[in-house]
VMD Tcl script that draws the C-alpha trace (Angstrom):
set ca {
  {0.00 0.00 0.00}
  {1.59 3.23 -1.12}
  {1.34 6.24 1.14}
  {1.12 9.67 -0.40}
  {1.68 12.98 1.31}
  {-1.48 15.05 1.66}
  {-1.28 18.08 -0.70}
  {-2.64 20.35 2.06}
  {0.14 19.08 4.31}
  {2.68 19.82 1.58}
  {1.50 23.42 1.37}
  {1.62 23.79 5.16}
  {5.20 22.46 5.25}
  {6.24 24.59 2.26}
  {4.83 27.66 4.00}
  {7.03 26.98 7.03}
  {10.24 26.23 5.13}
  {12.10 29.08 6.80}
  {11.59 27.42 10.21}
  {13.31 24.27 8.97}
  {16.21 26.33 7.65}
  {16.45 28.31 10.91}
  {16.41 25.10 12.93}
  {19.15 23.71 10.69}
  {21.32 26.78 11.21}
  {20.86 26.57 14.99}
  {21.69 22.85 15.01}
  {24.84 23.48 12.97}
  {25.87 26.23 15.38}
  {25.30 23.86 18.32}
  {27.36 21.24 16.50}
  {30.13 23.80 16.06}
  {30.07 24.56 19.77}
  {30.23 20.81 20.49}
  {33.18 20.45 18.08}
  {34.88 23.32 19.91}
  {34.77 21.51 23.24}
  {34.40 17.76 22.79}
  {34.94 17.06 26.50}
  {31.99 19.25 27.50}
  {29.90 17.72 24.71}
  {30.81 14.27 26.06}
  {29.78 15.29 29.57}
  {26.51 16.69 28.19}
  {25.91 13.35 26.42}
  {26.58 11.45 29.64}
  {24.23 13.73 31.59}
  {21.56 13.14 28.95}
  {21.95 9.38 29.38}
  {21.87 9.89 33.15}
  {18.58 11.79 32.99}
  {17.05 9.09 30.78}
  {18.21 6.40 33.21}
  {16.75 8.30 36.19}
  {13.43 8.69 34.37}
  {13.52 4.96 33.55}
  {14.14 4.21 37.22}
  {11.19 6.33 38.31}
  {8.94 4.70 35.72}
  {10.02 1.22 36.81}
  {9.37 2.16 40.45}
  {5.89 3.47 39.58}
  {5.25 0.26 37.65}
  {6.36 -1.84 40.63}
  {3.33 -0.65 42.56}
  {1.00 -1.53 39.69}
  {1.86 -5.24 39.61}
  {0.13 -7.67 41.92}
  {2.50 -10.50 42.81}
  {5.42 -10.05 45.22}
  {7.93 -11.56 42.76}
  {7.01 -8.97 40.17}
  {7.12 -6.13 42.65}
  {10.59 -7.17 43.76}
  {11.77 -7.43 40.13}
  {10.49 -3.98 39.21}
  {11.85 -2.35 42.38}
  {15.28 -3.88 41.70}
  {15.07 -2.76 38.07}
  {14.19 0.75 39.23}
  {17.10 0.73 41.67}
  {19.59 -0.31 38.99}
  {18.30 2.28 36.53}
  {18.43 5.02 39.15}
  {21.90 3.95 40.32}
  {23.18 4.07 36.72}
  {21.61 7.50 36.25}
  {23.13 8.83 39.46}
  {26.49 7.30 38.53}
  {26.44 9.35 35.31}
  {26.06 12.53 37.37}
  {28.51 11.59 40.13}
  {31.32 10.49 37.81}
  {30.63 11.54 34.20}
  {34.20 10.82 33.07}
  {34.07 7.19 34.22}
  {30.53 6.88 32.83}
  {31.78 8.16 29.47}
  {34.48 5.46 29.52}
  {31.86 2.77 30.13}
  {29.56 4.15 27.41}
  {32.44 4.47 24.94}
  {33.48 0.87 25.59}
  {29.91 -0.34 25.10}
  {29.68 1.68 21.88}
  {32.89 0.08 20.58}
  {31.61 -3.41 21.37}
  {28.23 -2.66 19.77}
  {29.89 -1.34 16.58}
  {32.22 -4.35 16.36}
  {29.34 -6.81 16.80}
  {27.08 -4.90 14.37}
  {29.89 -4.65 11.82}
  {30.60 -8.38 11.97}
  {26.91 -9.14 11.64}
  {26.53 -6.83 8.62}
  {29.55 -8.38 6.90}
  {28.11 -11.85 7.54}
  {24.68 -10.81 6.20}
  {26.33 -9.19 3.17}
  {28.14 -12.41 2.26}
  {24.95 -14.40 2.77}
  {23.28 -12.11 0.23}
  {26.09 -12.69 -2.27}
  {23.95 -13.97 -5.12}
  {21.93 -10.74 -5.05}
  {23.05 -7.48 -6.62}
  {24.37 -4.93 -4.15}
  {25.60 -7.48 -1.61}
  {29.02 -5.87 -1.72}
  {27.61 -2.61 -0.36}
  {26.34 -4.49 2.67}
  {29.82 -5.92 3.21}
  {31.48 -2.51 2.77}
  {29.01 -0.91 5.20}
  {29.68 -3.67 7.70}
  {33.43 -3.27 7.32}
  {33.17 0.49 7.93}
  {31.14 -0.15 11.09}
  {33.58 -2.86 12.21}
  {36.62 -0.62 11.63}
  {34.94 2.26 13.50}
  {34.38 -0.04 16.47}
  {37.95 -1.32 16.35}
  {39.36 2.21 16.15}
  {37.28 3.28 19.14}
  {38.31 0.15 21.08}
  {41.98 0.68 20.23}
  {41.89 4.23 21.63}
  {39.90 3.32 24.71}
  {39.85 4.55 27.49}
  {41.66 7.77 26.50}
  {39.24 8.54 23.65}
  {36.28 8.23 26.01}
  {36.92 11.85 26.97}
  {35.93 13.06 23.49}
  {34.37 10.29 21.37}
  {30.79 10.73 22.64}
  {31.11 14.48 22.17}
  {32.37 13.92 18.64}
  {29.37 11.71 17.84}
  {27.05 14.38 19.29}
  {28.75 17.15 17.29}
  {28.59 15.18 14.04}
  {24.93 14.30 14.67}
  {24.00 17.94 15.34}
  {25.70 19.13 12.16}
  {24.18 16.34 10.04}
  {20.69 17.01 11.44}
  {21.20 20.71 10.77}
  {22.23 20.08 7.17}
  {19.28 17.73 6.68}
  {16.85 20.30 8.11}
  {18.23 23.05 5.86}
  {18.07 20.81 2.79}
  {14.52 19.76 3.66}
  {13.39 23.34 4.20}
  {14.91 24.62 0.97}
  {13.56 21.71 -1.08}
  {10.11 21.82 0.59}
  {9.85 25.49 -0.32}
  {9.24 24.29 -3.85}
}
mol new
graphics top color blue
foreach p $ca { graphics top sphere $p radius 0.5 }
foreach p [lrange $ca 0 end-1] q [lrange $ca 1 end] { graphics top cylinder $p $q radius 0.2 }
display resetview
């Protein structure tokens, strides 16, 4: 089933194109600030994760009182405690938390890269399988590079990812706004 964009919606978006461009410019400026101080951007990323973990802990605690059996209550209270402890840890020691998060990111990229390479080779009879392998190799190499520089790079790698993401989202928003203008 093909989905089409409502023409009235297209006009509404086209009429607001300048907001997309403005948002893009602001995001690029924020990315530039993050590039200028990768350590502070890393700490900001860790604090963000900490806030999310604290919220998760509170939600798990609230859920604990909604379940009926004691085993479930105990599970959800323990889950809430672990989430909250991880969130507090991010605020108490953001540098160590960034090292843990960077290590987990390296492991995730290595595993994902290996999986993508494996899937690419399994798709070998199909056209384009090589792109899957190349994409997997890039992901694998990124994970290996991060792992090789760990723990020293944990002071800036999360900030770098944040900075790159802000700039890319800014560019995408600008491109969308300009092209939606019509």
